[in-house]
C-alpha positions in Angstrom: 12.3 -13.6 3.7 11.0 -16.5 5.8 11.7 -14.7 9.0 9.7 -11.6 7.8 6.9 -13.9 6.7 6.9 -15.3 10.2 6.4 -11.8 11.6 3.8 -10.6 9.1 1.7 -13.6 8.4 0.4 -14.2 11.9 -0.2 -10.5 12.3 -2.1 -9.8 9.1 -3.5 -13.3 9.2 -5.5 -12.4 12.3 -6.9 -9.3 10.6 -8.0 -11.4 7.6 -9.4 -14.1 9.8 -11.6 -11.5 11.5 -12.6 -10.1 8.1 -13.5 -13.6 6.8 -15.4 -14.7 9.9 -17.4 -11.4 9.8 -18.3 -12.1 6.1 -19.1 -15.8 6.6 -21.0 -15.4 9.9 -22.4 -11.8 9.8 -23.6 -10.2 13.0 -24.8 -6.6 13.6 -22.0 -4.0 14.1 -23.2 -3.6 17.8 -22.1 -7.2 18.5 -18.4 -6.1 18.3 -18.9 -3.6 21.1 -17.8 -5.9 24.0 -14.7 -7.1 22.1 -13.7 -3.4 21.5 -14.4 -2.6 25.1 -12.2 -5.5 26.3 -9.3 -4.5 24.0 -9.4 -0.7 24.7 -10.3 -0.7 28.4 -8.7 -3.9 29.7 -6.2 -5.8 27.5 -4.1 -3.1 25.9 -4.0 -1.0 29.1 -2.7 -4.1 31.0 0.0 -4.5 28.3 1.1 -0.9 28.5 1.2 -0.9 32.3 3.0 -4.2 32.6 5.8 -3.2 30.2 6.2 0.4 31.3 6.3 -0.4 35.0 9.5 -2.5 34.4 11.2 0.3 32.5 13.8 2.6 34.2 12.2 6.0 34.6 15.0 7.9 32.8 14.0 6.1 29.6 10.5 7.6 29.7 11.5 11.2 29.2 13.0 11.1 25.7 11.6 14.5 24.5 13.7 14.6 21.3 12.3 11.2 20.3 8.7 12.2 21.1 9.2 15.5 19.1 10.7 13.7 16.1 7.9 11.1 15.9 5.0 13.5 16.4 6.5 16.1 14.1 6.7 13.6 11.2 3.0 12.8 11.7 2.0 16.4 11.6 4.2 17.3 8.6 2.2 14.7 6.7 -1.1 16.0 8.1 -0.1 19.5 7.0 0.8 18.3 3.5 -2.5 16.6 2.9 -4.6 19.3 4.6 -2.9 22.0 2.5 -3.3 20.1 -0.7 -7.0 19.4 0.0 -7.8 23.0 1.1 -5.7 25.0 -1.4 -5.7 22.8 -4.4 -8.9 20.8 -4.3 -10.8 23.7 -2.6 -12.3 21.3 0.0 -13.7 22.7 3.2 -11.7 22.8 6.5 -13.7 20.0 7.9 -13.2 17.7 4.9 -9.6 18.6 4.6 -9.1 17.7 8.3 -10.5 14.2 7.8 -8.3 13.8 4.7 -5.3 15.0 6.7 -6.0 12.5 9.4 -6.5 9.7 6.9 -3.0 10.4 5.5 -1.2 10.7 8.9 -3.2 9.0 11.7 -2.0 5.4 11.7 -3.4 2.4 13.5 -0.9 2.7 16.3 -3.4 1.5 19.0 -4.6 -1.8 17.6 -1.8 -2.7 15.2 1.2 -0.9 16.7 1.9 -2.7 20.0 1.5 -6.2 18.7 3.6 -5.8 15.6 6.4 -3.8 17.2 6.7 -6.2 20.1 6.7 -9.1 17.7 9.4 -7.6 15.5 11.7 -5.9 18.1 10.8 -7.6 21.4 10.0 -5.9 24.7 12.5 -3.2 24.0 9.8 -1.7 21.7 7.3 -1.3 24.5 8.5 2.1 25.7 8.7 3.9 22.3 5.4 2.5 21.3 3.7 3.8 24.5 5.4 7.2 24.2 4.4 7.7 20.6 0.8 6.5 21.2 0.3 8.8 24.2 1.7 12.0 22.8 0.3 11.6 19.3 -3.1 10.8 20.6 -3.1 13.8 22.9 -2.6 15.9 19.7 -5.2 13.9 17.7 -7.8 14.3 20.4 -7.2 18.1 20.3 -6.8 18.6 16.5 -10.0 17.1 15.3 -12.5 19.1 17.5 -10.4 22.2 17.2 -10.4 22.1 13.4 -14.1 21.3 13.3 -14.8 24.2 15.6 -12.8 26.5 13.2 -14.8 25.2 10.3 -18.0 26.3 12.1 -19.6 22.9 11.5 -20.5 22.0 15.0 -21.3 25.2 16.8 -19.8 24.1 20.1 -19.1 26.4 22.9 -15.3 27.0 23.1 -15.1 26.4 26.9 -17.1 23.2 26.7 -15.0 22.1 23.7 -11.8 22.7 25.7 -13.2 20.7 28.7 -14.2 17.8 26.4 -10.7 17.7 24.8 -9.0 17.6 28.2 -11.5 15.0 29.4 -10.7 12.7 26.4 -7.0 13.0 26.9 -6.9 12.6 30.7 -9.5 9.7 30.8 -8.4 7.7 27.8 -7.6 4.2 29.1 -4.3 3.9 27.2 -3.1 7.2 28.6 -4.3 6.3 32.2 -2.5 3.0 32.0 0.7 4.6 30.7 0.6 7.2 33.5 0.1 4.4 36.0 3.0 2.5 34.4 5.3 5.5 34.6 4.4 6.1 38.2 5.1 2.4 39.0 8.4 2.7 37.3 9.3 5.9 39.2 8.5 4.3 42.6 9.7 0.9 41.6 6.4 -0.6 42.5 6.0 -4.3 41.9 2.4 -5.7 41.9 1.7 -8.8 44.1 2.2 -12.0 42.2 -1.5 -12.8 41.6 -2.0 -9.3 40.1 1.1 -9.7 38.0 -0.1 -12.9 36.6 -3.5 -11.4 35.8 -1.9 -8.5 34.0 0.3 -11.0 32.0 -2.8 -13.0 31.1 -4.7 -9.9 29.9 -1.7 -8.5 28.1 -1.2 -11.8 26.1 -4.8 -11.4 24.8 -4.3 -7.8 23.6 -2.8 -8.2 20.2 -4.9 -11.2 19.0 -8.2 -9.7 20.1 -7.3 -6.2 18.7 -6.3 -7.6 15.3 -9.3 -9.9 15.1 -11.6 -7.0 16.0 -10.0 -4.8 13.4 -10.6 -7.4 10.7 -14.3 -7.6 11.7 -14.5 -3.8 11.7 -13.2 -3.7 8.1 -15.7 -6.3 7.0 -18.5 -4.3 8.4 -17.6 -1.3 6.3 -17.8 -2.5 2.7 -16.1 -0.5 0.0 -18.7 1.8 -1.6 -17.0 5.0 -2.6 -13.3 5.2 -3.4 -12.0 8.7 -2.9 -10.1 10.3 -5.8 -7.5 11.2 -3.2 -6.8 7.6 -2.3 -3.5 7.6 -4.3 -2.2 10.6 -2.3 -3.4 9.1 1.0 -1.8 5.8 0.3 1.5 7.4 -0.7 1.6 9.8 2.2 0.6 7.3 4.9 2.5 4.2 3.9 5.6 5.7 2.2 6.2 9.3 3.0 5.2 9.2 6.6 7.8 6.5 7.6 10.4 8.1 5.4 10.0 11.5 7.2 10.0 9.8 10.6 13.2 7.9 9.7 14.9 11.1 8.5 13.7 13.2 11.6 14.9 10.6 14.2 18.2 10.1 12.3 18.7 13.9 12.3 17.9 14.3 16.0 20.1 11.2 16.7 21.3 9.1 19.6 18.4 6.7 19.8 18.8 2.9 20.0 18.1 0.9 16.9 14.9 -0.7 18.3 13.5 2.8 19.1 14.2 4.2 15.7 12.7 1.2 13.9 9.7 1.0 16.2 8.8 4.6 15.4 9.3 4.0 11.6 7.2 0.9 11.8 4.4 2.7 13.6 4.6 5.5 11.0 4.2 2.9 8.2 0.9 1.5 9.6 -2.4 2.1 7.6 -5.0 4.6 8.4 -6.6 4.1 11.9 -10.2 3.1 12.1 -10.6 6.1 14.5 -10.5 8.3 11.4 -13.8 6.8 10.2 -15.2 7.2 13.8 -14.2 10.9 13.7 -15.7 11.4 10.3 -18.9 9.8 11.4 -19.0 11.9 14.6 -18.9 15.1 12.5 -20.8 13.8 9.4 -17.9 14.6 7.1 -16.4 12.4 4.3 -17.7 9.2 5.9 -17.8 6.6 3.1 -14.5 7.8 1.7 -12.9 7.7 5.2 -14.0 4.1 5.5 -12.6 3.3 2.1 -9.3 4.9 3.0 -9.0 2.7 6.1 -9.7 -0.5 4.0 -7.5 0.4 1.1 -4.5 1.5 3.1 -4.8 -1.7 5.2 -4.8 -3.9 2.1 -1.8 -2.1 0.6 0.1 -2.1 3.9 0.4 -5.9 3.7 3.0 -5.2 1.0 4.6 -2.0 2.3 4.9 -3.2 5.9 6.4 -6.5 4.7 8.9 -4.6 2.5 9.9 -2.3 5.4 10.4 -5.2 7.8 12.4 -7.1 5.2 14.7 -4.0 4.8 15.1 -3.7 8.6 15.8 -7.3 9.3 18.2 -7.7 6.4 20.3 -4.6 7.2 19.2 -2.8 4.1 17.9 0.1 6.2 20.6 1.3 8.6 19.5 2.3 12.1 20.9 5.9 11.5 20.8 7.7 8.2 23.5 10.2 9.5 26.0 8.1 11.5 
């Protein structure tokens, strides 16, 4: 248990430090802008590029792995969407946000830092693959579902261009593509550039987690959704369970790859879900509450998962 605490405490500790500092020394939400810009456009892209560039190219085309991880996410999305739309009689737009709250984990800010801390540099490739392919789908699903709901009145052609633009120009995806190209051509940056990338990459996880804590503090809990129990159960328990079964069923993946995917699936609702809800003016306060509540509960669930992994309680393959 001490080893698990050594993994989890620094990680969640940075989130809670950010939360506490934001409460004790409040600043306007806009003050966080440059920190987020540094994390999203500089530090995390440097981390992805540096790790992927050193990876053999044949390891970057594991389509079965990508399918298993992404499919588990969208099975959970479909369950929540269907329950909201068919049982609760919510609108398509509202059901979309609920579905994202139950399936879209914080794999950008929390994923790389925790996976690398838990499983070492071996986790870099699966984390990058999952992030890129899941976010390509996320960037397409939200605007597509909002267009179907008729809530934004966007021109279909303009909508398609905007979706492609978000995918192609996202800094994480650009950095991943550059890393894959560097791996394919066995490109090694000059030593000064390599040192700069290492310096930036080392700042990625601490800055991202601190910024996440500040973001949570700036969105106080005002309205708890009645669906919070379902969202917590689907996101923190069912999602990693489905991911584990899917990858075990597909098979032939290394232990660190399987556990990296399961760990990413177990992460709480991404803050981007609130950003999307705010963009479309749908379920905003309750989306914010979902992010905060799943993050708090994940302290226990992620700790329990890591304990099960590190103590051999959870085998690397359900169907050996």
